[in-house]
PDB file of N, CA, C and O in Angstrom, chain B, residues numbered from 101:
ATOM      1  N   UNK B 101      -5.499 -20.390   3.375  1.00  0.00           N
ATOM      2  CA  UNK B 101      -6.447 -19.331   3.054  1.00  0.00           C
ATOM      3  C   UNK B 101      -7.331 -19.785   2.443  1.00  0.00           C
ATOM      4  O   UNK B 101      -7.171 -20.575   1.513  1.00  0.00           O
ATOM      5  N   UNK B 102      -9.032 -19.141   3.081  1.00  0.00           N
ATOM      6  CA  UNK B 102     -10.063 -20.016   2.506  1.00  0.00           C
ATOM      7  C   UNK B 102     -10.315 -18.316   2.493  1.00  0.00           C
ATOM      8  O   UNK B 102     -10.164 -17.309   3.184  1.00  0.00           O
ATOM      9  N   UNK B 103     -10.812 -18.787   1.178  1.00  0.00           N
ATOM     10  CA  UNK B 103     -11.865 -17.612   0.350  1.00  0.00           C
ATOM     11  C   UNK B 103     -13.333 -18.045   0.290  1.00  0.00           C
ATOM     12  O   UNK B 103     -13.045 -19.241   0.299  1.00  0.00           O
ATOM     13  N   UNK B 104     -14.508 -18.053   0.242  1.00  0.00           N
ATOM     14  CA  UNK B 104     -15.581 -18.036   0.045  1.00  0.00           C
ATOM     15  C   UNK B 104     -15.939 -19.583   0.256  1.00  0.00           C
ATOM     16  O   UNK B 104     -16.449 -20.264  -0.633  1.00  0.00           O
ATOM     17  N   UNK B 105     -15.682 -19.966   1.272  1.00  0.00           N
ATOM     18  CA  UNK B 105     -15.281 -21.536   1.759  1.00  0.00           C
ATOM     19  C   UNK B 105     -14.850 -22.724   1.012  1.00  0.00           C
ATOM     20  O   UNK B 105     -15.027 -23.902   1.321  1.00  0.00           O
ATOM     21  N   UNK B 106     -14.140 -22.143  -0.218  1.00  0.00           N
ATOM     22  CA  UNK B 106     -12.848 -23.010  -0.554  1.00  0.00           C
ATOM     23  C   UNK B 106     -11.477 -22.491  -0.307  1.00  0.00           C
ATOM     24  O   UNK B 106     -10.987 -21.376  -0.483  1.00  0.00           O
ATOM     25  N   UNK B 107     -10.936 -23.734   0.202  1.00  0.00           N
ATOM     26  CA  UNK B 107      -9.294 -23.556   0.228  1.00  0.00           C
ATOM     27  C   UNK B 107      -8.443 -23.473  -1.057  1.00  0.00           C
ATOM     28  O   UNK B 107      -8.255 -24.353  -1.897  1.00  0.00           O
ATOM     29  N   UNK B 108      -7.991 -22.258  -1.016  1.00  0.00           N
ATOM     30  CA  UNK B 108      -6.933 -21.786  -2.190  1.00  0.00           C
ATOM     31  C   UNK B 108      -5.894 -22.811  -2.612  1.00  0.00           C
ATOM     32  O   UNK B 108      -5.477 -22.952  -3.762  1.00  0.00           O
ATOM     33  N   UNK B 109      -5.510 -23.540  -1.500  1.00  0.00           N
ATOM     34  CA  UNK B 109      -4.519 -24.475  -1.746  1.00  0.00           C
ATOM     35  C   UNK B 109      -4.870 -25.835  -2.460  1.00  0.00           C
ATOM     36  O   UNK B 109      -4.117 -26.502  -3.170  1.00  0.00           O
ATOM     37  N   UNK B 110      -6.414 -26.149  -2.054  1.00  0.00           N
ATOM     38  CA  UNK B 110      -6.874 -27.288  -2.675  1.00  0.00           C
ATOM     39  C   UNK B 110      -7.474 -26.722  -4.240  1.00  0.00           C
ATOM     40  O   UNK B 110      -7.418 -27.397  -5.267  1.00  0.00           O
ATOM     41  N   UNK B 111      -7.918 -25.648  -4.164  1.00  0.00           N
ATOM     42  CA  UNK B 111      -8.177 -25.427  -5.560  1.00  0.00           C
ATOM     43  C   UNK B 111      -7.310 -25.031  -6.534  1.00  0.00           C
ATOM     44  O   UNK B 111      -7.720 -25.172  -7.686  1.00  0.00           O
ATOM     45  N   UNK B 112      -6.093 -24.522  -6.361  1.00  0.00           N
ATOM     46  CA  UNK B 112      -4.753 -24.584  -7.331  1.00  0.00           C
ATOM     47  C   UNK B 112      -4.272 -25.764  -7.685  1.00  0.00           C
ATOM     48  O   UNK B 112      -3.576 -25.938  -8.686  1.00  0.00           O
ATOM     49  N   UNK B 113      -4.653 -26.744  -6.795  1.00  0.00           N
ATOM     50  CA  UNK B 113      -4.206 -28.175  -6.655  1.00  0.00           C
ATOM     51  C   UNK B 113      -5.090 -29.200  -8.403  1.00  0.00           C
ATOM     52  O   UNK B 113      -4.733 -29.924  -9.333  1.00  0.00           O
ATOM     53  N   UNK B 114      -6.317 -28.559  -7.860  1.00  0.00           N
ATOM     54  CA  UNK B 114      -7.428 -29.082  -8.494  1.00  0.00           C
ATOM     55  C   UNK B 114      -8.377 -27.912  -9.152  1.00  0.00           C
ATOM     56  O   UNK B 114      -9.327 -27.409  -8.551  1.00  0.00           O
ATOM     57  N   UNK B 115      -7.969 -27.560 -10.476  1.00  0.00           N
ATOM     58  CA  UNK B 115      -8.561 -26.142 -10.508  1.00  0.00           C
ATOM     59  C   UNK B 115      -9.725 -26.575 -11.138  1.00  0.00           C
ATOM     60  O   UNK B 115     -10.490 -25.616 -11.239  1.00  0.00           O
ATOM     61  N   UNK B 116     -10.321 -27.852 -11.724  1.00  0.00           N
ATOM     62  CA  UNK B 116     -11.299 -28.232 -12.470  1.00  0.00           C
ATOM     63  C   UNK B 116     -12.368 -28.792 -11.408  1.00  0.00           C
ATOM     64  O   UNK B 116     -13.329 -29.499 -11.710  1.00  0.00           O
ATOM     65  N   UNK B 117     -11.971 -28.266  -9.843  1.00  0.00           N
ATOM     66  CA  UNK B 117     -13.274 -28.466  -8.981  1.00  0.00           C
ATOM     67  C   UNK B 117     -14.580 -27.940  -8.968  1.00  0.00           C
ATOM     68  O   UNK B 117     -14.514 -26.712  -9.017  1.00  0.00           O
ATOM     69  N   UNK B 118     -15.437 -28.243  -8.934  1.00  0.00           N
ATOM     70  CA  UNK B 118     -16.779 -27.648  -9.128  1.00  0.00           C
ATOM     71  C   UNK B 118     -17.279 -27.092  -8.522  1.00  0.00           C
ATOM     72  O   UNK B 118     -18.182 -27.457  -7.770  1.00  0.00           O
ATOM     73  N   UNK B 119     -16.757 -25.815  -8.689  1.00  0.00           N
ATOM     74  CA  UNK B 119     -17.794 -24.649  -7.725  1.00  0.00           C
ATOM     75  C   UNK B 119     -19.132 -24.546  -7.198  1.00  0.00           C
ATOM     76  O   UNK B 119     -19.908 -24.240  -8.103  1.00  0.00           O
ATOM     77  N   UNK B 120     -19.661 -24.675  -6.158  1.00  0.00           N
ATOM     78  CA  UNK B 120     -21.089 -24.689  -5.879  1.00  0.00           C
ATOM     79  C   UNK B 120     -21.528 -23.054  -6.147  1.00  0.00           C
ATOM     80  O   UNK B 120     -22.446 -22.839  -6.938  1.00  0.00           O
ATOM     81  N   UNK B 121     -21.007 -22.178  -5.625  1.00  0.00           N
ATOM     82  CA  UNK B 121     -21.263 -20.963  -6.395  1.00  0.00           C
ATOM     83  C   UNK B 121     -20.139 -20.009  -6.819  1.00  0.00           C
ATOM     84  O   UNK B 121     -19.909 -19.015  -6.131  1.00  0.00           O
ATOM     85  N   UNK B 122     -19.395 -20.288  -7.983  1.00  0.00           N
ATOM     86  CA  UNK B 122     -18.481 -19.882  -8.681  1.00  0.00           C
ATOM     87  C   UNK B 122     -18.274 -17.939  -8.558  1.00  0.00           C
ATOM     88  O   UNK B 122     -17.226 -17.336  -8.329  1.00  0.00           O
ATOM     89  N   UNK B 123     -19.557 -17.395  -8.784  1.00  0.00           N
ATOM     90  CA  UNK B 123     -20.238 -16.156  -8.868  1.00  0.00           C
ATOM     91  C   UNK B 123     -19.340 -15.687  -7.305  1.00  0.00           C
ATOM     92  O   UNK B 123     -18.320 -14.999  -7.270  1.00  0.00           O
ATOM     93  N   UNK B 124     -19.949 -16.188  -6.304  1.00  0.00           N
ATOM     94  CA  UNK B 124     -19.617 -15.712  -4.755  1.00  0.00           C
ATOM     95  C   UNK B 124     -18.181 -16.157  -4.457  1.00  0.00           C
ATOM     96  O   UNK B 124     -17.555 -15.632  -3.536  1.00  0.00           O
ATOM     97  N   UNK B 125     -17.557 -17.294  -5.364  1.00  0.00           N
ATOM     98  CA  UNK B 125     -16.148 -17.465  -5.035  1.00  0.00           C
ATOM     99  C   UNK B 125     -15.032 -16.253  -5.554  1.00  0.00           C
ATOM    100  O   UNK B 125     -13.974 -15.901  -5.033  1.00  0.00           O
ATOM    101  N   UNK B 126     -15.797 -15.715  -6.939  1.00  0.00           N
ATOM    102  CA  UNK B 126     -14.906 -14.653  -7.370  1.00  0.00           C
ATOM    103  C   UNK B 126     -15.205 -13.595  -6.565  1.00  0.00           C
ATOM    104  O   UNK B 126     -14.209 -13.178  -5.974  1.00  0.00           O
ATOM    105  N   UNK B 127     -16.398 -12.902  -6.283  1.00  0.00           N
ATOM    106  CA  UNK B 127     -16.429 -11.989  -5.778  1.00  0.00           C
ATOM    107  C   UNK B 127     -15.877 -11.731  -4.221  1.00  0.00           C
ATOM    108  O   UNK B 127     -15.492 -10.660  -3.752  1.00  0.00           O
ATOM    109  N   UNK B 128     -15.953 -13.011  -3.572  1.00  0.00           N
ATOM    110  CA  UNK B 128     -14.870 -13.136  -2.636  1.00  0.00           C
ATOM    111  C   UNK B 128     -13.413 -12.822  -2.599  1.00  0.00           C
ATOM    112  O   UNK B 128     -12.911 -11.936  -1.908  1.00  0.00           O
ATOM    113  N   UNK B 129     -12.740 -13.678  -3.456  1.00  0.00           N
ATOM    114  CA  UNK B 129     -11.349 -13.796  -4.318  1.00  0.00           C
ATOM    115  C   UNK B 129     -10.979 -12.209  -4.898  1.00  0.00           C
ATOM    116  O   UNK B 129      -9.898 -11.621  -4.859  1.00  0.00           O
ATOM    117  N   UNK B 130     -11.890 -11.897  -5.277  1.00  0.00           N
ATOM    118  CA  UNK B 130     -11.530 -10.230  -5.542  1.00  0.00           C
ATOM    119  C   UNK B 130     -11.570  -9.044  -4.511  1.00  0.00           C
ATOM    120  O   UNK B 130     -10.788  -8.093  -4.483  1.00  0.00           O
ATOM    121  N   UNK B 131     -12.738  -9.304  -3.585  1.00  0.00           N
ATOM    122  CA  UNK B 131     -12.581  -8.414  -2.575  1.00  0.00           C
ATOM    123  C   UNK B 131     -11.101  -8.958  -1.806  1.00  0.00           C
ATOM    124  O   UNK B 131     -10.375  -8.010  -1.507  1.00  0.00           O
ATOM    125  N   UNK B 132     -10.693  -9.962  -1.539  1.00  0.00           N
ATOM    126  CA  UNK B 132      -9.453 -10.476  -0.491  1.00  0.00           C
ATOM    127  C   UNK B 132      -8.179  -9.747  -1.461  1.00  0.00           C
ATOM    128  O   UNK B 132      -7.181  -9.249  -0.941  1.00  0.00           O
ATOM    129  N   UNK B 133      -8.373  -9.780  -2.687  1.00  0.00           N
ATOM    130  CA  UNK B 133      -7.303  -9.119  -3.292  1.00  0.00           C
ATOM    131  C   UNK B 133      -7.184  -7.825  -3.087  1.00  0.00           C
ATOM    132  O   UNK B 133      -6.124  -7.343  -2.689  1.00  0.00           O
ATOM    133  N   UNK B 134      -8.283  -7.087  -3.339  1.00  0.00           N
ATOM    134  CA  UNK B 134      -8.520  -5.757  -3.114  1.00  0.00           C
ATOM    135  C   UNK B 134      -7.553  -5.654  -1.867  1.00  0.00           C
ATOM    136  O   UNK B 134      -6.374  -5.300  -1.829  1.00  0.00           O
ATOM    137  N   UNK B 135      -8.338  -6.037  -0.935  1.00  0.00           N
ATOM    138  CA  UNK B 135      -7.712  -5.922   0.353  1.00  0.00           C
ATOM    139  C   UNK B 135      -6.320  -5.814   0.763  1.00  0.00           C
ATOM    140  O   UNK B 135      -5.697  -5.194   1.625  1.00  0.00           O
ATOM    141  N   UNK B 136      -5.968  -6.919  -0.477  1.00  0.00           N
ATOM    142  CA  UNK B 136      -4.345  -7.150   0.270  1.00  0.00           C
ATOM    143  C   UNK B 136      -3.682  -5.952  -0.593  1.00  0.00           C
ATOM    144  O   UNK B 136      -2.635  -5.521  -0.111  1.00  0.00           O
ATOM    145  N   UNK B 137      -4.041  -5.460  -1.566  1.00  0.00           N
ATOM    146  CA  UNK B 137      -3.347  -4.530  -2.344  1.00  0.00           C
ATOM    147  C   UNK B 137      -3.390  -3.322  -1.871  1.00  0.00           C
ATOM    148  O   UNK B 137      -2.490  -2.603  -2.307  1.00  0.00           O
ATOM    149  N   UNK B 138      -4.634  -2.478  -0.600  1.00  0.00           N
ATOM    150  CA  UNK B 138      -4.641  -1.541   0.132  1.00  0.00           C
ATOM    151  C   UNK B 138      -4.095  -1.315   1.087  1.00  0.00           C
ATOM    152  O   UNK B 138      -3.571  -0.233   1.353  1.00  0.00           O
ATOM    153  N   UNK B 139      -4.122  -2.708   2.082  1.00  0.00           N
ATOM    154  CA  UNK B 139      -2.900  -2.984   2.581  1.00  0.00           C
ATOM    155  C   UNK B 139      -1.498  -2.740   2.623  1.00  0.00           C
ATOM    156  O   UNK B 139      -0.901  -2.054   3.453  1.00  0.00           O
ATOM    157  N   UNK B 140      -0.909  -3.516   1.414  1.00  0.00           N
ATOM    158  CA  UNK B 140       0.148  -2.981   0.730  1.00  0.00           C
ATOM    159  C   UNK B 140       0.586  -1.372   0.426  1.00  0.00           C
ATOM    160  O   UNK B 140       1.601  -0.790   0.808  1.00  0.00           O
ATOM    161  N   UNK B 141      -0.581  -0.837  -0.431  1.00  0.00           N
ATOM    162  CA  UNK B 141      -0.006   0.171  -0.716  1.00  0.00           C
ATOM    163  C   UNK B 141      -0.168   1.160   0.583  1.00  0.00           C
ATOM    164  O   UNK B 141       0.576   2.136   0.491  1.00  0.00           O
ATOM    165  N   UNK B 142      -0.910   1.136   1.683  1.00  0.00           N
ATOM    166  CA  UNK B 142      -0.727   1.855   2.787  1.00  0.00           C
ATOM    167  C   UNK B 142       0.231   1.643   3.840  1.00  0.00           C
ATOM    168  O   UNK B 142       0.361   2.366   4.828  1.00  0.00           O
ATOM    169  N   UNK B 143       0.829   0.709   3.596  1.00  0.00           N
ATOM    170  CA  UNK B 143       2.082   0.194   4.243  1.00  0.00           C
ATOM    171  C   UNK B 143       3.392   0.829   3.342  1.00  0.00           C
ATOM    172  O   UNK B 143       4.502   0.902   3.869  1.00  0.00           O
ATOM    173  N   UNK B 144       3.216   1.172   2.279  1.00  0.00           N
ATOM    174  CA  UNK B 144       4.437   1.548   1.583  1.00  0.00           C
ATOM    175  C   UNK B 144       3.902   3.088   1.541  1.00  0.00           C
ATOM    176  O   UNK B 144       4.802   3.919   1.664  1.00  0.00           O
ATOM    177  N   UNK B 145       2.516   3.627   1.380  1.00  0.00           N
ATOM    178  CA  UNK B 145       2.755   5.291   1.613  1.00  0.00           C
ATOM    179  C   UNK B 145       2.723   5.696   3.523  1.00  0.00           C
ATOM    180  O   UNK B 145       2.477   6.829   3.938  1.00  0.00           O
ATOM    181  N   UNK B 146       3.001   4.600   4.355  1.00  0.00           N
ATOM    182  CA  UNK B 146       3.534   5.153   5.506  1.00  0.00           C
ATOM    183  C   UNK B 146       5.106   5.236   5.207  1.00  0.00           C
ATOM    184  O   UNK B 146       5.724   6.182   5.697  1.00  0.00           O
ATOM    185  N   UNK B 147       5.550   4.613   4.692  1.00  0.00           N
ATOM    186  CA  UNK B 147       7.158   4.234   4.714  1.00  0.00           C
ATOM    187  C   UNK B 147       7.844   5.778   3.612  1.00  0.00           C
ATOM    188  O   UNK B 147       8.801   6.520   3.834  1.00  0.00           O
ATOM    189  N   UNK B 148       6.909   5.756   2.517  1.00  0.00           N
ATOM    190  CA  UNK B 148       7.142   7.291   1.587  1.00  0.00           C
ATOM    191  C   UNK B 148       7.203   8.413   2.952  1.00  0.00           C
ATOM    192  O   UNK B 148       8.128   9.156   3.281  1.00  0.00           O
ATOM    193  N   UNK B 149       6.098   8.254   3.470  1.00  0.00           N
ATOM    194  CA  UNK B 149       5.988   9.326   4.404  1.00  0.00           C
ATOM    195  C   UNK B 149       6.685   9.750   5.232  1.00  0.00           C
ATOM    196  O   UNK B 149       6.894  10.941   5.464  1.00  0.00           O
ATOM    197  N   UNK B 150       7.112   8.866   5.756  1.00  0.00           N
ATOM    198  CA  UNK B 150       8.246   8.583   7.192  1.00  0.00           C
ATOM    199  C   UNK B 150       9.282   8.508   6.498  1.00  0.00           C
ATOM    200  O   UNK B 150      10.203   8.428   7.310  1.00  0.00           O
ATOM    201  N   UNK B 151       9.726   8.485   5.380  1.00  0.00           N
ATOM    202  CA  UNK B 151      10.990   8.941   4.893  1.00  0.00           C
ATOM    203  C   UNK B 151      11.287  10.238   4.680  1.00  0.00           C
ATOM    204  O   UNK B 151      12.298  10.801   5.099  1.00  0.00           O
ATOM    205  N   UNK B 152       9.996  10.969   3.714  1.00  0.00           N
ATOM    206  CA  UNK B 152      10.001  12.386   3.484  1.00  0.00           C
ATOM    207  C   UNK B 152      10.256  13.106   4.836  1.00  0.00           C
ATOM    208  O   UNK B 152      10.933  14.132   4.901  1.00  0.00           O
ATOM    209  N   UNK B 153       9.722  12.560   5.828  1.00  0.00           N
ATOM    210  CA  UNK B 153       9.433  13.562   7.127  1.00  0.00           C
ATOM    211  C   UNK B 153      10.879  13.273   7.654  1.00  0.00           C
ATOM    212  O   UNK B 153      11.429  14.239   8.183  1.00  0.00           O
ATOM    213  N   UNK B 154      11.694  11.916   7.587  1.00  0.00           N
ATOM    214  CA  UNK B 154      12.992  12.153   8.153  1.00  0.00           C
ATOM    215  C   UNK B 154      13.774  13.125   7.372  1.00  0.00           C
ATOM    216  O   UNK B 154      14.364  14.027   7.966  1.00  0.00           O
ATOM    217  N   UNK B 155      13.827  13.022   6.134  1.00  0.00           N
ATOM    218  CA  UNK B 155      14.528  13.926   5.094  1.00  0.00           C
ATOM    219  C   UNK B 155      14.444  15.320   5.126  1.00  0.00           C
ATOM    220  O   UNK B 155      15.286  16.119   4.716  1.00  0.00           O
ATOM    221  N   UNK B 156      12.993  15.630   5.822  1.00  0.00           N
ATOM    222  CA  UNK B 156      12.806  17.185   6.060  1.00  0.00           C
ATOM    223  C   UNK B 156      13.517  17.316   7.523  1.00  0.00           C
ATOM    224  O   UNK B 156      14.458  18.107   7.578  1.00  0.00           O
ATOM    225  N   UNK B 157      13.213  16.725   8.533  1.00  0.00           N
ATOM    226  CA  UNK B 157      14.059  16.775   9.587  1.00  0.00           C
ATOM    227  C   UNK B 157      15.604  16.568   9.500  1.00  0.00           C
ATOM    228  O   UNK B 157      16.163  16.950  10.527  1.00  0.00           O
ATOM    229  N   UNK B 158      16.332  16.132   8.673  1.00  0.00           N
ATOM    230  CA  UNK B 158      17.722  15.985   8.379  1.00  0.00           C
ATOM    231  C   UNK B 158      18.092  17.331   8.021  1.00  0.00           C
ATOM    232  O   UNK B 158      18.882  18.002   8.686  1.00  0.00           O
ATOM    233  N   UNK B 159      17.404  17.807   6.752  1.00  0.00           N
ATOM    234  CA  UNK B 159      17.448  18.810   6.144  1.00  0.00           C
ATOM    235  C   UNK B 159      17.510  19.877   7.112  1.00  0.00           C
ATOM    236  O   UNK B 159      18.582  20.481   7.156  1.00  0.00           O
ATOM    237  N   UNK B 160      16.256  20.374   8.186  1.00  0.00           N
ATOM    238  CA  UNK B 160      16.743  21.348   9.089  1.00  0.00           C
ATOM    239  C   UNK B 160      17.411  21.160  10.033  1.00  0.00           C
ATOM    240  O   UNK B 160      17.537  22.182  10.708  1.00  0.00           O
ATOM    241  N   UNK B 161      18.097  20.002  10.552  1.00  0.00           N
ATOM    242  CA  UNK B 161      19.073  20.053  11.708  1.00  0.00           C
ATOM    243  C   UNK B 161      19.982  20.515  10.677  1.00  0.00           C
ATOM    244  O   UNK B 161      20.503  21.526  11.147  1.00  0.00           O
ATOM    245  N   UNK B 162      20.522  20.268   9.325  1.00  0.00           N
ATOM    246  CA  UNK B 162      21.902  20.516   8.756  1.00  0.00           C
ATOM    247  C   UNK B 162      21.556  22.118   8.768  1.00  0.00           C
ATOM    248  O   UNK B 162      22.555  22.825   8.909  1.00  0.00           O
ATOM    249  N   UNK B 163      20.507  22.698   8.664  1.00  0.00           N
ATOM    250  CA  UNK B 163      20.581  24.171   8.781  1.00  0.00           C
ATOM    251  C   UNK B 163      20.679  24.879   9.346  1.00  0.00           C
ATOM    252  O   UNK B 163      21.154  25.998   9.151  1.00  0.00           O
ATOM    253  N   UNK B 164      19.949  24.094  10.836  1.00  0.00           N
ATOM    254  CA  UNK B 164      20.307  24.906  12.143  1.00  0.00           C
ATOM    255  C   UNK B 164      21.382  24.658  12.583  1.00  0.00           C
ATOM    256  O   UNK B 164      21.575  25.369  13.569  1.00  0.00           O
ATOM    257  N   UNK B 165      22.401  23.863  12.328  1.00  0.00           N
ATOM    258  CA  UNK B 165      23.760  23.547  12.067  1.00  0.00           C
ATOM    259  C   UNK B 165      24.778  24.504  11.453  1.00  0.00           C
ATOM    260  O   UNK B 165      25.809  24.989  11.919  1.00  0.00           O
ATOM    261  N   UNK B 166      24.110  24.645  10.131  1.00  0.00           N
ATOM    262  CA  UNK B 166      25.055  25.968   9.620  1.00  0.00           C
ATOM    263  C   UNK B 166      24.411  27.524   9.902  1.00  0.00           C
ATOM    264  O   UNK B 166      24.495  28.465   9.113  1.00  0.00           O
ATOM    265  N   UNK B 167      23.688  27.546  11.351  1.00  0.00           N
ATOM    266  CA  UNK B 167      22.960  28.725  11.187  1.00  0.00           C
ATOM    267  C   UNK B 167      22.336  29.342   9.526  1.00  0.00           C
ATOM    268  O   UNK B 167      22.800  30.309   8.922  1.00  0.00           O
ATOM    269  N   UNK B 168      21.434  28.649   9.169  1.00  0.00           N
ATOM    270  CA  UNK B 168      21.144  29.335   7.772  1.00  0.00           C
ATOM    271  C   UNK B 168      19.010  28.928   8.275  1.00  0.00           C
ATOM    272  O   UNK B 168      18.329  28.269   9.061  1.00  0.00           O
ATOM    273  N   UNK B 169      18.929  29.554   7.537  1.00  0.00           N
ATOM    274  CA  UNK B 169      16.970  29.274   7.695  1.00  0.00           C
ATOM    275  C   UNK B 169      16.894  28.042   7.352  1.00  0.00           C
ATOM    276  O   UNK B 169      17.734  27.526   6.615  1.00  0.00           O
ATOM    277  N   UNK B 170      15.547  27.203   7.998  1.00  0.00           N
ATOM    278  CA  UNK B 170      15.599  25.958   7.047  1.00  0.00           C
ATOM    279  C   UNK B 170      14.810  26.379   6.185  1.00  0.00           C
ATOM    280  O   UNK B 170      14.016  27.320   6.166  1.00  0.00           O
ATOM    281  N   UNK B 171      15.206  25.292   5.181  1.00  0.00           N
ATOM    282  CA  UNK B 171      14.314  25.333   3.971  1.00  0.00           C
ATOM    283  C   UNK B 171      12.936  25.324   3.635  1.00  0.00           C
ATOM    284  O   UNK B 171      12.351  24.388   4.180  1.00  0.00           O
ATOM    285  N   UNK B 172      12.243  26.014   2.954  1.00  0.00           N
ATOM    286  CA  UNK B 172      10.940  25.846   3.254  1.00  0.00           C
ATOM    287  C   UNK B 172      10.258  24.373   2.708  1.00  0.00           C
ATOM    288  O   UNK B 172      10.896  23.594   2.000  1.00  0.00           O
ATOM    289  N   UNK B 173       9.038  24.158   3.098  1.00  0.00           N
ATOM    290  CA  UNK B 173       8.349  23.109   2.575  1.00  0.00           C
ATOM    291  C   UNK B 173       8.202  23.050   1.000  1.00  0.00           C
ATOM    292  O   UNK B 173       7.891  24.127   0.491  1.00  0.00           O
ATOM    293  N   UNK B 174       8.348  22.132   0.260  1.00  0.00           N
ATOM    294  CA  UNK B 174       8.188  22.143  -0.988  1.00  0.00           C
ATOM    295  C   UNK B 174       6.534  22.398  -1.546  1.00  0.00           C
ATOM    296  O   UNK B 174       5.530  21.838  -1.106  1.00  0.00           O
ATOM    297  N   UNK B 175       6.612  23.432  -2.660  1.00  0.00           N
ATOM    298  CA  UNK B 175       5.882  23.911  -2.564  1.00  0.00           C
ATOM    299  C   UNK B 175       5.310  23.387  -4.334  1.00  0.00           C
ATOM    300  O   UNK B 175       6.089  23.353  -5.287  1.00  0.00           O
ATOM    301  N   UNK B 176       3.816  23.025  -4.427  1.00  0.00           N
ATOM    302  CA  UNK B 176       3.483  23.031  -5.800  1.00  0.00           C
ATOM    303  C   UNK B 176       3.240  24.028  -6.607  1.00  0.00           C
ATOM    304  O   UNK B 176       2.277  24.691  -6.223  1.00  0.00           O
ATOM    305  N   UNK B 177       3.644  24.340  -7.412  1.00  0.00           N
ATOM    306  CA  UNK B 177       3.270  25.340  -8.417  1.00  0.00           C
ATOM    307  C   UNK B 177       2.567  25.009  -9.774  1.00  0.00           C
ATOM    308  O   UNK B 177       2.884  24.271 -10.707  1.00  0.00           O
ATOM    309  N   UNK B 178       1.532  25.796  -9.551  1.00  0.00           N
ATOM    310  CA  UNK B 178       0.323  25.315 -10.983  1.00  0.00           C
ATOM    311  C   UNK B 178       0.815  26.463 -12.049  1.00  0.00           C
ATOM    312  O   UNK B 178       1.149  27.590 -11.684  1.00  0.00           O
ATOM    313  N   UNK B 179       0.813  26.106 -13.162  1.00  0.00           N
ATOM    314  CA  UNK B 179       1.111  27.096 -13.934  1.00  0.00           C
ATOM    315  C   UNK B 179      -0.500  27.272 -14.842  1.00  0.00           C
ATOM    316  O   UNK B 179      -1.122  26.233 -15.063  1.00  0.00           O
ATOM    317  N   UNK B 180      -1.034  28.499 -15.279  1.00  0.00           N
ATOM    318  CA  UNK B 180      -1.996  28.303 -15.732  1.00  0.00           C
ATOM    319  C   UNK B 180      -1.750  28.507 -17.193  1.00  0.00           C
ATOM    320  O   UNK B 180      -2.667  28.357 -18.000  1.00  0.00           O
TER     321      UNK B 180
END
């Protein structure tokens, strides 16, 4: 993996390596880190949404099979 023109693998082997532009390296490293975190969170969010949809579909199918009305979607109640 290359960040800011520096091979991370080599930098980790020699952390005393003199960076030509340490600020740019840090900026690029943080941008890469944030992008990886966002990708991971969006993958987890998709998985959670799919699981919730599957759960709702299963409940509707069970209700249909039992000739009961499907349960209403969960609602958020705001107390004032």
